C-alpha positions in Angstrom: 67.5 42.7 12.9 64.0 44.0 13.4 62.5 44.1 16.8 59.6 41.7 17.3 56.7 43.3 19.0 53.8 41.6 20.8 50.2 42.4 20.1 49.9 44.3 23.4 52.9 46.5 22.4 51.4 47.1 19.0 48.0 48.1 20.5 49.6 50.4 23.0 51.7 52.1 20.3 48.6 52.5 18.0 46.6 54.0 21.0 49.4 56.5 21.7 49.3 57.7 18.1 45.5 57.9 18.1 45.7 60.1 21.3 48.3 62.4 19.7 46.3 62.6 16.4 43.1 63.4 18.4 44.8 66.0 20.4 46.3 67.5 17.3 42.8 67.6 15.6 41.4 69.3 18.7 44.1 72.0 18.7 43.7 72.5 15.0 39.9 73.0 15.4 40.4 75.6 18.2 43.0 77.4 16.1 40.5 77.5 13.1 37.7 78.8 15.3 40.1 81.5 16.6 41.0 82.5 13.0 37.4 82.7 12.0 36.5 84.9 15.0 39.4 87.2 14.2 38.4 87.5 10.5 34.8 88.3 11.6 36.0 91.0 13.9 38.2 92.5 11.2 35.4 92.5 8.7 33.0 94.2 11.1 35.6 96.8 11.9 36.2 97.4 8.2 32.4 97.8 7.5 32.0 100.2 10.4 35.0 102.3 9.2 33.7 102.4 5.7 30.2 103.5 6.7 31.6 106.1 9.1 34.0 107.6 6.5 31.7 107.4 3.4 30.5 111.0 3.6 34.0 112.3 4.2 35.5 110.3 1.4 33.1 111.3 -1.2 32.4 114.9 -0.1 35.0 116.3 -2.4 33.9 114.2 -5.3 30.2 115.2 -4.8 31.2 118.8 -4.6 33.0 118.6 -8.0 30.0 116.7 -9.5 27.5 119.2 -8.3 29.6 122.1 -9.6 29.8 120.4 -13.0 26.1 119.7 -13.2 24.8 123.0 -11.8 25.5 125.9 -14.1 26.2 129.1 -12.1 24.3 132.3 -13.2 
């Protein structure tokens, strides 16, 4: 047989679920902000690394390209 609940018990139970849902939403927002910050840091690091190694990465290719275009005497 199903338990009969009073209005007060129903309100208390709903309030408990609302509190847990609100707490879960708050934690999810904090986790999302943390993920966004980590992604921004990773993108910044990648951009700095790419700019710093651009000359080193294409030095060999530029040398080959210059040798192919400039005809030695």
